[in-house]
C-alpha positions as CSV (number, residue, x, y, z in Angstrom):
1,X,0.0,0.0,0.0
2,X,2.7,2.6,0.8
3,X,4.5,2.0,-2.4
4,X,2.0,3.7,-4.7
5,X,1.9,6.7,-2.4
6,X,5.6,7.2,-2.5
7,X,5.6,7.0,-6.3
8,X,2.9,9.7,-6.5
9,X,5.1,11.9,-4.4
10,X,8.1,11.4,-6.6
11,X,9.8,14.6,-7.9
12,X,9.5,13.3,-11.5
13,X,5.7,12.9,-11.4
14,X,5.3,16.3,-9.6
15,X,7.4,17.8,-12.3
16,X,5.1,16.6,-15.1
17,X,1.7,17.4,-13.4
18,X,-0.8,19.6,-15.1
19,X,-0.8,23.2,-14.1
20,X,-3.9,23.6,-11.9
21,X,-4.9,26.8,-13.7
22,X,-4.7,24.9,-17.0
23,X,-7.0,22.3,-15.4
24,X,-9.4,25.2,-14.5
25,X,-9.2,26.5,-18.1
26,X,-10.0,23.0,-19.5
27,X,-12.9,22.7,-17.0
28,X,-14.2,26.1,-18.2
29,X,-14.0,24.9,-21.8
30,X,-15.9,21.7,-21.0
31,X,-18.5,23.7,-19.1
32,X,-18.9,26.0,-22.1
33,X,-19.3,23.0,-24.3
34,X,-22.1,21.6,-22.2
35,X,-23.8,24.8,-21.1
36,X,-22.8,27.7,-23.4
37,X,-24.2,31.2,-22.9
38,X,-27.2,31.4,-25.3
39,X,-30.0,33.8,-26.0
40,X,-30.3,36.7,-23.6
41,X,-27.4,35.3,-21.4
42,X,-24.9,35.7,-24.3
43,X,-24.8,39.5,-24.4
44,X,-24.6,39.6,-20.6
45,X,-21.6,37.2,-20.5
46,X,-20.0,39.1,-23.4
47,X,-20.3,42.5,-21.6
48,X,-19.0,40.9,-18.4
49,X,-16.0,39.6,-20.4
50,X,-15.3,43.1,-21.7
51,X,-15.3,44.4,-18.1
52,X,-13.0,41.6,-17.1
53,X,-10.5,42.5,-19.8
54,X,-10.5,46.1,-18.5
55,X,-9.9,44.9,-14.9
56,X,-7.0,42.6,-16.0
57,X,-5.2,45.4,-17.9
58,X,-5.8,47.8,-15.1
59,X,-4.1,45.4,-12.7
60,X,-1.3,44.8,-15.2
61,X,-0.6,48.5,-15.3
62,X,-0.7,48.8,-11.5
63,X,1.7,46.0,-11.0
64,X,4.4,47.1,-13.4
65,X,7.0,49.4,-12.0
66,X,8.1,51.9,-14.7
67,X,11.0,53.0,-12.5
68,X,12.4,49.4,-12.4
69,X,12.0,49.2,-16.2
70,X,14.0,52.5,-16.7
71,X,16.7,51.4,-14.2
72,X,17.2,48.2,-16.4
73,X,17.9,50.1,-19.6
74,X,21.7,49.7,-18.9
75,X,21.3,46.1,-20.1
76,X,19.9,47.2,-23.4
77,X,21.7,44.4,-25.4
78,X,20.0,41.7,-23.3
79,X,16.6,43.3,-23.5
80,X,17.0,43.9,-27.3
81,X,17.6,40.2,-27.9
82,X,14.6,39.2,-25.8
83,X,12.4,41.7,-27.7
84,X,13.8,40.6,-31.1
85,X,13.0,37.0,-30.3
86,X,9.6,37.7,-28.9
87,X,8.3,40.0,-31.6
88,X,10.7,39.0,-34.5
89,X,11.8,35.4,-34.5
90,X,8.5,34.0,-33.1
91,X,6.3,35.7,-35.7
92,X,8.7,34.7,-38.5
93,X,8.4,31.1,-37.4
94,X,4.7,31.5,-37.2
95,X,4.6,32.8,-40.7
96,X,6.8,29.9,-41.9
97,X,4.3,27.4,-40.4
98,X,1.9,28.5,-43.0
99,X,3.3,25.7,-45.2
100,X,1.7,23.2,-42.8
101,X,-1.8,24.2,-43.9
102,X,-3.9,22.2,-44.7
103,X,-1.7,19.1,-44.4
104,X,-1.1,19.2,-40.7
105,X,-3.0,22.2,-39.4
106,X,-6.4,23.5,-40.2
107,X,-6.7,27.2,-41.2
108,X,-8.3,28.0,-37.9
109,X,-5.7,26.3,-35.8
110,X,-2.9,27.9,-37.8
111,X,-4.5,31.3,-37.1
112,X,-4.3,30.6,-33.4
113,X,-0.7,29.4,-33.7
114,X,0.2,32.6,-35.5
115,X,-1.6,34.7,-32.9
116,X,0.4,33.1,-30.0
117,X,3.7,33.9,-31.7
118,X,2.7,37.6,-31.6
119,X,2.2,37.8,-27.8
120,X,4.5,39.2,-25.2
121,X,6.5,37.1,-22.8
122,X,5.3,36.1,-19.4
123,X,6.4,38.0,-16.2
124,X,6.0,35.8,-13.2
125,X,7.1,32.5,-14.6
126,X,10.0,34.0,-16.6
127,X,11.3,35.5,-13.4
128,X,10.7,32.4,-11.3
129,X,12.4,30.1,-13.7
130,X,15.4,32.4,-14.0
131,X,15.7,32.5,-10.2
132,X,15.4,28.6,-9.9
133,X,18.2,28.3,-12.6
134,X,20.4,30.8,-10.7
135,X,20.3,33.3,-13.5
136,X,20.1,37.1,-13.5
137,X,16.8,37.6,-11.9
138,X,17.0,41.4,-12.0
139,X,17.5,41.3,-15.8
140,X,14.6,38.9,-16.1
141,X,12.4,41.4,-14.2
142,X,13.3,44.2,-16.6
143,X,13.1,42.1,-19.8
144,X,9.7,40.7,-18.9
145,X,8.4,44.1,-18.0
146,X,9.6,45.6,-21.3
147,X,8.1,42.7,-23.2
148,X,4.7,43.3,-21.6
149,X,4.8,47.1,-22.2
150,X,5.8,46.6,-25.9
151,X,3.2,43.9,-26.3
152,X,0.3,46.2,-25.3
153,X,1.0,48.1,-28.6
154,X,2.9,45.6,-30.8
155,X,0.7,42.6,-30.5
156,X,-2.5,44.3,-31.7
157,X,-0.6,46.0,-34.6
158,X,1.1,42.8,-35.7
159,X,-2.2,40.9,-35.4
160,X,-3.9,43.6,-37.6
161,X,-1.2,43.2,-40.3
162,X,-0.8,39.4,-40.2
163,X,-4.2,38.2,-39.2
164,X,-6.3,41.0,-40.7
165,X,-8.2,41.5,-37.5
166,X,-11.0,44.0,-37.4
167,X,-10.6,44.4,-41.2
168,X,-7.0,45.7,-40.8
169,X,-5.8,48.8,-39.1
170,X,-8.4,51.6,-39.1
171,X,-9.0,54.6,-36.8
172,X,-12.0,52.7,-35.4
173,X,-10.1,49.6,-34.6
174,X,-7.2,51.5,-33.0
175,X,-9.6,53.5,-30.9
176,X,-11.3,50.3,-29.7
177,X,-8.1,48.6,-28.8
178,X,-7.0,51.7,-26.9
179,X,-10.2,51.9,-25.0
180,X,-10.2,48.2,-24.0
181,X,-6.5,47.7,-23.4
182,X,-4.4,50.8,-23.2
183,X,-6.7,53.1,-21.2
184,X,-7.1,50.6,-18.3
185,X,-3.4,49.9,-18.4
186,X,-2.5,53.6,-18.3
187,X,-5.0,54.1,-15.5
188,X,-3.3,51.4,-13.5
189,X,0.1,53.0,-14.0
190,X,-1.2,56.4,-13.0
191,X,-2.7,55.1,-9.8
192,X,0.1,52.7,-8.9
193,X,1.8,55.0,-6.4
194,X,-1.4,55.1,-4.3
195,X,-2.6,51.5,-4.6
196,X,0.7,49.5,-4.9
197,X,1.0,48.9,-1.2
198,X,-2.7,47.9,-0.9
199,X,-2.3,45.5,-3.9
200,X,0.8,43.9,-2.2
201,X,-1.2,43.3,1.0
202,X,-4.1,41.6,-1.0
203,X,-2.0,39.7,-3.5
204,X,-3.8,36.4,-3.0
205,X,-7.2,38.0,-3.5
206,X,-6.1,39.9,-6.6
207,X,-4.6,36.6,-7.9
208,X,-8.1,35.1,-7.7
209,X,-9.5,38.1,-9.6
210,X,-6.8,37.6,-12.3
211,X,-7.7,34.0,-12.8
212,X,-11.4,34.5,-12.4
213,X,-11.4,37.2,-15.0
214,X,-9.4,35.0,-17.5
215,X,-11.8,32.1,-16.9
216,X,-14.8,34.4,-17.6
217,X,-13.2,35.6,-20.9
218,X,-12.5,32.0,-21.9
219,X,-16.0,31.0,-21.1
220,X,-17.4,33.8,-23.2
221,X,-15.2,33.0,-26.1
222,X,-15.7,29.3,-26.1
223,X,-19.5,29.7,-25.6
224,X,-19.6,31.7,-28.7
225,X,-17.6,29.1,-30.5
226,X,-19.9,26.3,-29.4
227,X,-23.0,28.2,-30.4
228,X,-21.4,29.1,-33.7
229,X,-20.5,25.5,-34.5
230,X,-16.8,26.2,-34.7
231,X,-15.8,23.0,-33.0
232,X,-16.8,21.0,-36.0
233,X,-13.4,22.0,-37.5
234,X,-11.5,20.2,-34.8
235,X,-10.4,16.6,-34.6
236,X,-8.0,14.6,-32.4
237,X,-5.4,14.1,-35.2
238,X,-5.4,17.9,-35.8
239,X,-4.9,18.6,-32.1
240,X,-2.0,16.0,-32.0
241,X,-0.4,17.7,-35.0
242,X,-0.7,21.1,-33.2
243,X,1.0,19.7,-30.1
244,X,3.9,18.4,-32.2
245,X,4.2,21.7,-34.1
246,X,4.2,23.7,-30.9
247,X,6.9,21.4,-29.4
248,X,9.1,22.0,-32.4
249,X,8.4,25.8,-32.2
250,X,9.4,25.9,-28.5
251,X,12.6,23.8,-29.2
252,X,13.7,26.1,-32.0
253,X,13.3,29.2,-29.8
254,X,15.0,27.7,-26.8
255,X,17.9,26.5,-29.0
256,X,18.2,29.9,-30.7
257,X,18.2,31.9,-27.5
258,X,20.7,29.6,-25.9
259,X,23.1,29.8,-28.9
260,X,22.6,33.6,-29.3
261,X,23.4,34.2,-25.6
262,X,26.6,32.2,-25.9
263,X,27.7,33.6,-29.3
264,X,27.2,37.2,-28.1
265,X,29.4,36.7,-25.0
266,X,26.8,36.9,-22.3
267,X,27.7,35.4,-18.9
268,X,25.7,32.5,-17.5
269,X,23.2,34.5,-15.5
270,X,22.3,36.8,-18.5
271,X,22.1,33.8,-20.9
272,X,19.6,32.1,-18.6
273,X,17.5,35.3,-18.4
274,X,17.5,35.5,-22.2
275,X,16.4,31.9,-22.6
276,X,13.5,32.0,-20.2
277,X,12.2,35.5,-21.1
278,X,12.6,35.0,-24.8
279,X,11.0,31.6,-25.1
280,X,7.6,32.2,-23.3
281,X,4.2,33.5,-24.4
282,X,1.8,35.0,-22.0
283,X,-1.6,33.3,-21.5
284,X,-2.7,36.0,-19.1
285,X,-2.2,38.7,-21.8
286,X,-3.2,36.5,-24.7
287,X,-6.7,35.5,-23.6
288,X,-8.0,39.1,-23.1
289,X,-6.3,40.4,-26.2
290,X,-7.9,37.6,-28.2
291,X,-11.4,38.6,-26.9
292,X,-10.8,42.1,-28.1
293,X,-9.2,41.3,-31.5
294,X,-11.3,38.4,-32.5
295,X,-15.0,39.0,-31.6
296,X,-17.5,36.2,-31.2
297,X,-16.8,32.6,-31.9
298,X,-13.4,33.1,-33.5
299,X,-11.8,33.9,-30.1
300,X,-12.3,30.4,-28.8
301,X,-10.2,28.7,-31.4
302,X,-7.6,31.5,-31.3
303,X,-6.7,30.8,-27.7
304,X,-6.7,27.0,-27.9
305,X,-3.1,26.8,-29.3
306,X,-2.0,29.3,-26.6
307,X,-3.5,27.2,-23.8
308,X,-1.6,24.2,-25.1
309,X,1.6,26.1,-25.6
310,X,1.4,27.5,-22.1
311,X,1.4,24.1,-20.4
312,X,4.1,22.9,-22.7
313,X,6.4,25.8,-21.9
314,X,5.8,25.4,-18.2
315,X,6.8,21.7,-18.2
316,X,9.9,22.1,-20.4
317,X,11.2,25.2,-18.7
318,X,10.7,23.7,-15.2
319,X,13.0,20.8,-16.2
320,X,15.6,23.2,-17.7
321,X,15.5,25.5,-14.7
322,X,16.0,22.7,-12.2
323,X,18.8,21.2,-14.2
324,X,20.7,24.5,-14.6
325,X,20.1,25.3,-11.0
326,X,21.6,22.0,-9.9
327,X,24.7,22.8,-12.2
328,X,25.2,26.2,-10.7
329,X,28.0,26.7,-8.2
330,X,25.4,28.1,-5.7
331,X,23.6,24.7,-5.8
332,X,26.0,23.5,-3.1
333,X,23.8,25.5,-0.6
334,X,21.0,23.0,-1.2
335,X,18.5,25.6,-2.5
336,X,18.8,24.9,-6.2
337,X,15.2,23.6,-6.4
338,X,13.6,26.2,-4.1
339,X,10.5,27.9,-5.4
340,X,9.8,25.5,-8.2
341,X,6.4,24.3,-7.1
342,X,4.7,27.8,-6.9
343,X,5.6,28.3,-10.6
344,X,3.8,25.1,-11.6
345,X,0.9,25.8,-9.3
346,X,-0.5,29.0,-10.9
347,X,-0.7,31.2,-13.9
348,X,1.6,34.1,-14.5
349,X,0.2,37.5,-13.4
350,X,1.0,39.0,-16.7
């Protein structure tokens, strides 16, 4: 009897477990498939999702310290590489994946794959993995912050050009994006000096607000997809092909960032920050952005590749972070694996 319990507690199995927030997302998708918002409930859920997006980006703005970002400008080469990978290499690989349509990927899944390549990096998990691996955590904080700030503007613009969202770039679409994303973000930045301490004291509650808001947006998007009959385009072989494609995408970016860090002469700490900040895509930013950029049923399929990629990047980067942390000279203190479990236990805050 005790033998199965010990195996369940083994580090290898804990390392491969599903992120609880991903489990919540999958549960939300299943709930939307069984009980989608229909009729009079659909507009109410849609309006609530719009409000949730505003709340999310207000909180993102209130969390990000502009002063820390400015202080980090002295490592402009490191930040430049991360931004080039996030908003350059990733989109180029996404565009190149067009050759896989329709052989491996359906047009809808490809659109979602391309959308995820346009998103900014994560904040919390990039920093946490860098810390676990004994990398330059301060540089990771700045790079992740810059990526989020740039992503607020660059992701909608790149999506408008490459995915032809909202009929392309027009004054109306720019104004709508600004109203739903930029204005709440700017309001959070302006009020940060007065509410930052309060937010720090209520971090756990605000974390629930974060995750609850994302779940609401996902429910709204997938409800519209179910009602619109979008799921008829999906099949298990297509989803399996998507997983393989995303695994190759992640491997290419991880390899490129690692080689670039070495070739350009960065030390070990900076190289680790480049790898973890440059290889990630933010679920917390991507879900609300998709709800703004892709109205109605389209948003459901757009975020599906992102949800899959999010779990994949967590599992792979957790293994890398633990391995590099164990190889660090500081590992002799016995703290190489500290802090790993919280990363796998929740979604990044931005």
